[in-house]
C-alpha positions as CSV (number, residue, x, y, z in Angstrom):
1,M,0.0,0.0,0.0
2,M,1.3,3.5,-0.9
3,E,2.2,5.7,2.0
4,S,-0.4,8.4,2.9
5,I,0.3,11.9,1.5
6,E,-0.5,14.9,3.6
7,I,-2.0,18.0,1.9
8,D,-2.2,21.5,3.4
9,G,-5.8,22.6,2.8
10,S,-4.9,26.3,3.4
11,Q,-2.5,26.6,0.5
12,G,-3.2,28.5,-2.7
13,E,-6.8,29.4,-3.1
14,G,-7.4,27.7,0.2
15,G,-11.0,26.6,-0.4
16,G,-13.0,23.7,-1.8
17,Q,-10.9,23.3,-5.0
18,I,-8.2,21.7,-3.0
19,L,-10.6,19.2,-1.6
20,R,-12.3,18.3,-4.9
21,T,-9.0,17.8,-6.8
22,S,-7.2,16.0,-4.0
23,F,-10.0,13.5,-3.2
24,A,-10.7,12.9,-6.9
25,L,-7.1,12.1,-7.9
26,A,-6.5,10.1,-4.7
27,A,-9.5,7.9,-5.5
28,L,-8.4,7.4,-9.1
29,K,-4.9,6.4,-8.0
30,G,-5.9,4.4,-4.9
31,Q,-3.8,6.8,-2.8
32,S,-4.4,7.5,0.9
33,I,-4.3,11.2,1.7
34,K,-4.8,13.4,4.8
35,I,-5.9,17.0,4.3
36,T,-5.3,19.4,7.2
37,K,-6.3,23.1,7.7
38,I,-9.4,22.7,5.6
39,R,-10.6,26.1,4.4
40,A,-8.6,27.6,7.3
41,G,-8.7,31.1,6.0
42,R,-12.5,31.2,5.5
43,E,-14.9,33.0,7.8
44,R,-16.3,29.5,8.7
45,P,-13.5,27.1,8.2
46,G,-13.9,23.3,7.8
47,L,-16.1,21.2,5.6
48,K,-19.4,22.6,4.4
49,P,-22.5,20.4,3.8
50,Q,-21.8,20.2,0.1
51,H,-18.2,19.0,0.7
52,V,-19.4,16.3,3.0
53,A,-22.0,15.1,0.5
54,A,-19.5,15.0,-2.3
55,L,-17.0,13.1,-0.2
56,Q,-19.6,10.6,0.8
57,V,-20.6,10.0,-2.8
58,L,-17.0,9.5,-3.9
59,S,-16.4,7.2,-0.9
60,S,-19.3,5.0,-1.9
61,I,-17.9,4.7,-5.5
62,C,-14.4,3.8,-4.4
63,T,-15.3,2.0,-1.1
64,A,-13.1,4.4,0.8
65,E,-12.5,4.6,4.5
66,I,-12.8,8.1,5.8
67,K,-12.2,9.9,9.1
68,G,-13.4,13.4,9.8
69,A,-16.0,13.7,7.1
70,D,-18.3,15.9,9.2
71,R,-19.6,19.4,8.9
72,G,-17.0,21.8,10.2
73,S,-14.2,19.3,10.3
74,E,-10.8,20.8,9.4
75,E,-9.0,17.5,8.9
76,V,-10.0,14.5,6.8
77,E,-8.3,11.2,6.2
78,F,-9.3,9.4,3.0
79,S,-8.2,5.9,2.1
80,P,-9.8,4.7,-1.2
81,K,-9.9,1.2,-2.6
82,E,-11.5,-0.3,-5.7
83,I,-13.6,1.9,-8.0
84,N,-17.0,0.4,-8.7
85,S,-19.7,1.1,-11.3
86,T,-22.9,2.0,-9.5
87,A,-26.2,3.9,-9.5
88,L,-26.9,6.5,-6.8
89,N,-29.4,9.1,-5.7
90,V,-27.7,12.1,-4.0
91,N,-29.3,15.0,-2.1
92,I,-26.8,17.8,-1.4
93,G,-29.4,19.8,0.5
94,T,-30.4,23.4,0.0
95,A,-28.6,25.0,-3.0
96,G,-25.3,23.2,-2.8
97,S,-23.8,23.2,-6.2
98,I,-24.4,20.1,-8.3
99,S,-21.7,21.1,-10.8
100,L,-19.0,21.3,-8.0
101,L,-20.0,17.8,-6.8
102,L,-19.7,16.5,-10.3
103,Q,-16.3,18.2,-10.6
104,Q,-15.0,15.9,-7.8
105,L,-16.5,12.8,-9.5
106,L,-15.3,13.2,-13.0
107,P,-11.8,11.8,-12.8
108,V,-13.1,8.7,-11.1
109,A,-16.0,8.4,-13.6
110,L,-13.3,7.7,-16.3
111,K,-13.1,4.2,-14.8
112,A,-16.7,3.5,-13.9
113,N,-20.2,3.2,-15.4
114,L,-22.1,5.7,-13.2
115,K,-25.7,6.7,-13.1
116,I,-26.3,9.4,-10.5
117,R,-29.3,11.5,-9.8
118,I,-28.3,14.6,-7.9
119,F,-30.6,17.1,-6.1
120,G,-29.3,20.6,-5.3
121,G,-28.4,23.8,-7.1
122,T,-28.0,23.8,-10.9
123,N,-27.4,27.5,-11.3
124,V,-25.8,29.2,-8.3
125,D,-23.2,31.8,-7.7
126,W,-19.5,30.8,-7.4
127,S,-19.9,27.6,-9.4
128,P,-20.2,26.6,-13.0
129,P,-23.7,26.5,-14.4
130,M,-24.8,23.1,-15.7
131,E,-24.9,24.5,-19.3
132,F,-21.1,24.9,-19.0
133,Y,-20.7,21.2,-18.5
134,Q,-23.3,20.2,-21.1
135,E,-22.3,22.5,-23.9
136,L,-18.6,23.2,-23.4
137,F,-16.7,21.1,-20.9
138,F,-18.0,17.6,-21.6
139,P,-17.5,18.0,-25.4
140,L,-13.9,19.1,-24.7
141,L,-13.3,16.0,-22.5
142,K,-14.9,13.9,-25.2
143,K,-12.1,14.9,-27.6
144,M,-9.7,13.5,-25.0
145,G,-11.7,10.3,-24.8
146,A,-14.1,10.8,-21.9
147,R,-17.8,9.8,-21.9
148,F,-19.9,12.1,-19.7
149,E,-23.5,13.2,-20.0
150,A,-25.7,15.3,-17.8
151,K,-29.4,16.2,-18.2
152,V,-31.1,18.9,-16.1
153,S,-34.6,17.7,-15.1
154,K,-35.3,20.7,-12.9
155,R,-33.6,24.0,-12.1
156,G,-32.4,24.8,-8.6
157,Y,-31.5,28.2,-7.3
158,F,-30.2,29.8,-4.1
159,P,-31.2,29.4,-1.3
160,K,-33.7,26.5,-1.7
161,G,-32.0,24.5,-4.4
162,K,-34.4,21.6,-5.3
163,G,-32.9,21.2,-8.7
164,S,-32.3,17.8,-10.3
165,V,-29.6,16.5,-12.7
166,N,-29.1,13.0,-14.1
167,F,-25.4,12.3,-14.7
168,S,-24.0,9.3,-16.5
169,S,-20.5,8.1,-17.4
170,G,-19.0,5.2,-19.2
171,K,-15.7,3.4,-18.8
172,V,-13.2,4.7,-21.3
173,K,-10.1,3.4,-22.9
174,L,-7.3,5.0,-21.0
175,P,-5.0,6.9,-21.3
176,L,-6.7,10.1,-22.3
177,K,-5.5,11.9,-25.4
178,P,-3.7,15.2,-24.9
179,I,-5.4,18.5,-25.8
180,N,-4.1,21.6,-27.4
181,L,-6.0,24.9,-27.5
182,G,-4.5,28.1,-28.8
183,N,-6.2,31.4,-29.8
184,F,-9.9,32.3,-30.0
185,L,-10.4,33.4,-33.6
186,G,-13.2,36.0,-33.0
187,V,-16.8,35.4,-32.0
188,E,-19.1,34.1,-34.7
189,E,-22.1,33.0,-32.7
190,V,-23.4,33.0,-29.1
191,A,-25.7,30.5,-27.6
192,M,-27.9,32.0,-24.8
193,F,-29.6,30.0,-22.1
194,S,-31.9,32.3,-20.1
195,H,-34.1,30.7,-17.5
196,S,-36.3,31.5,-14.5
197,S,-38.7,29.8,-12.1
198,N,-41.7,31.2,-10.2
199,L,-41.1,34.6,-11.9
200,P,-42.8,36.4,-14.8
201,K,-41.9,35.2,-18.2
202,D,-40.4,38.7,-18.9
203,V,-37.5,37.9,-16.6
204,S,-36.0,35.3,-18.9
205,L,-36.7,37.5,-22.0
206,I,-35.2,40.7,-20.5
207,Q,-32.0,38.8,-19.3
208,A,-31.5,37.6,-22.9
209,S,-32.3,40.9,-24.7
210,S,-30.0,42.8,-22.3
211,A,-27.1,40.4,-22.9
212,K,-27.6,40.4,-26.7
213,K,-27.7,44.2,-26.9
214,L,-24.4,44.6,-25.2
215,I,-22.6,41.9,-27.2
216,L,-23.9,43.3,-30.5
217,E,-22.6,46.7,-29.5
218,K,-19.1,45.2,-29.1
219,F,-19.3,42.5,-31.8
220,P,-21.7,43.5,-34.6
221,G,-22.9,40.7,-36.8
222,T,-22.8,38.0,-34.1
223,V,-25.4,35.3,-34.6
224,F,-27.5,34.3,-31.6
225,F,-29.2,31.1,-30.7
226,K,-31.6,31.5,-27.8
227,T,-33.1,29.0,-25.4
228,I,-35.6,30.7,-23.1
229,E,-37.0,28.8,-20.1
230,F,-39.6,29.9,-17.6
231,K,-41.5,27.8,-15.1
232,E,-44.4,29.8,-13.7
233,K,-45.0,27.2,-11.0
234,S,-42.1,25.6,-9.3
235,N,-40.9,24.7,-5.8
236,T,-37.9,27.0,-6.2
237,I,-37.5,30.6,-7.3
238,G,-34.7,32.3,-9.2
239,S,-33.2,33.1,-12.5
240,G,-30.0,33.1,-14.5
241,I,-28.4,33.3,-17.9
242,T,-25.4,31.4,-19.4
243,L,-23.7,32.6,-22.6
244,I,-21.4,30.5,-24.8
245,A,-19.5,32.1,-27.6
246,S,-18.0,30.1,-30.5
247,D,-15.4,30.9,-33.1
248,S,-15.0,29.5,-36.6
249,K,-12.9,26.6,-35.4
250,G,-15.4,25.5,-32.7
251,N,-13.5,26.9,-29.7
252,K,-16.0,28.0,-27.0
253,L,-15.9,30.5,-24.2
254,C,-18.5,30.6,-21.3
255,A,-19.8,33.3,-19.0
256,S,-22.9,33.4,-16.7
257,S,-24.8,35.4,-14.1
258,S,-27.5,34.6,-11.5
259,G,-30.5,36.6,-10.4
260,R,-31.4,37.3,-6.8
261,R,-34.0,39.3,-4.9
262,G,-33.8,43.0,-5.8
263,K,-31.5,42.5,-8.8
264,Q,-33.1,43.6,-12.1
265,A,-33.2,41.1,-14.9
266,A,-31.4,43.6,-17.2
267,V,-28.5,43.7,-14.8
268,V,-28.3,39.9,-14.8
269,G,-28.0,39.8,-18.6
270,K,-25.6,42.7,-18.6
271,E,-23.2,41.1,-16.1
272,A,-23.0,37.8,-18.1
273,A,-22.4,39.8,-21.3
274,E,-19.6,41.8,-19.7
275,K,-17.9,38.7,-18.5
276,L,-18.2,37.1,-21.9
277,I,-16.9,40.2,-23.7
278,S,-13.9,40.1,-21.4
279,E,-13.2,36.5,-22.2
280,I,-13.5,37.1,-26.0
281,S,-11.4,40.1,-25.9
282,A,-8.5,38.2,-24.3
283,G,-8.3,36.3,-27.5
284,K,-7.5,32.9,-26.0
285,A,-9.4,29.6,-26.7
286,V,-9.8,28.7,-23.0
287,D,-11.8,30.8,-20.6
288,S,-10.7,31.4,-17.1
289,H,-13.1,28.8,-15.6
290,T,-12.4,26.1,-18.1
291,A,-8.7,26.3,-17.6
292,D,-8.6,25.2,-14.0
293,Q,-11.0,22.3,-14.7
294,L,-8.9,21.0,-17.6
295,I,-5.7,20.8,-15.5
296,P,-6.2,17.3,-13.9
297,F,-7.2,15.8,-17.3
298,M,-4.1,17.3,-19.0
299,A,-2.0,15.8,-16.2
300,L,-3.6,12.4,-16.7
301,A,-3.4,12.3,-20.5
302,N,-0.7,10.6,-22.5
303,G,1.6,13.2,-24.1
304,K,2.0,16.9,-24.0
305,S,-1.1,19.2,-23.6
306,T,-1.0,23.0,-24.0
307,I,-3.7,25.5,-23.5
308,H,-3.9,29.3,-23.8
309,C,-6.3,30.8,-21.2
310,G,-7.7,34.3,-21.0
311,K,-6.9,34.6,-17.2
312,L,-4.8,32.5,-14.9
313,T,-6.9,32.2,-11.7
314,K,-6.0,31.1,-8.2
315,H,-8.2,28.0,-8.7
316,C,-6.0,27.1,-11.7
317,L,-2.7,27.6,-9.8
318,T,-4.1,25.6,-6.9
319,N,-5.1,22.7,-9.2
320,I,-1.7,22.8,-10.8
321,A,0.0,22.5,-7.3
322,I,-2.2,19.6,-6.3
323,C,-1.7,17.7,-9.5
324,E,2.0,18.1,-9.3
325,K,2.0,16.7,-5.8
326,L,-0.3,13.8,-6.4
327,L,0.6,12.8,-9.9
328,G,4.3,13.8,-10.0
329,V,4.0,16.0,-13.1
330,K,5.5,19.4,-13.7
331,F,3.5,22.1,-15.4
332,E,5.1,24.9,-17.3
333,V,3.2,28.2,-16.8
334,K,4.0,31.3,-18.9
335,G,2.1,34.2,-17.5
336,I,1.1,35.7,-14.2
337,A,-2.0,35.5,-12.0
338,E,-5.1,37.2,-13.3
339,K,-3.5,37.7,-16.7
340,P,-3.5,35.6,-19.9
341,A,-1.3,32.5,-19.7
342,K,0.1,29.5,-21.6
343,I,0.0,26.3,-19.6
344,S,1.7,23.1,-20.7
345,V,2.3,19.7,-19.2
346,E,3.6,16.3,-20.2
347,G,0.9,14.0,-18.9
348,I,1.6,10.7,-17.1
349,G,-0.5,8.5,-19.4
350,F,-2.6,7.2,-16.6
351,T,-4.2,3.8,-17.2
């Protein structure tokens, strides 16, 4: 048995990203780890309910032994065993992010046939919207060899959640293929996903029209594809919009914004559009949120992967540090934090 590795949970970004990447890669490798100082710099340190839920799901898939997996715990020991194909129902509770729970499961899902129904938040602040996974990230990983699919049955917003997603994966032939993404060649089209529940139909429409107006002012001639959703009767209330820009080569960039009480629908659309315009203007084929999530898969792939991202985030740098420690790779980063960067790594060819 491999000797347990200790990870400082306060390093780098110092939040949930360390947990998600560490537990995921440890489970994939069958590596025992101990994470200390979990979220030490946060106002309320330790595990939050969504972290506990994600860890419990991962543990059931890889029959792991865990110590300290309780709300508020600042130290966890995780000893995974064999990865098993399974079907599960998971309730995160409240509006805990479904996408962040999936983020922790994806590396393990490379080696398992999973069918998981997850209840929680589908479109909440500080986490990727489900459209990001469906329209951008899963298709990218498919190019590397992965087989992931997610269907949103019901939207879930802060604070109640109550959204529902059906996720499935299939075992793949490892190792993954490397990926190379360079420049974004100028926006040709934008897919808009504007949605609301328990609010007037106008909310979804105004979000979309506000975003479209701003983007057209900056990039005239852009083609738009709109998906407008509104549920007049639902057990959750909220709204949001996700925008995905594509260039002539099929490169995609994503940005989103969520509604909340007292926030005008036009402002929600404007926020998402401003974020997308910033990503497009950087001229790189990988947006700031996609970059950090690609890092583990680049490290696992067989051969050299290189991506050019519009902004090097703390989450990305944290993921790089964790992958280097757990997988023994060495990333080459040309760029500084919060600026465009080129990121390369020779993957380990994990099988």
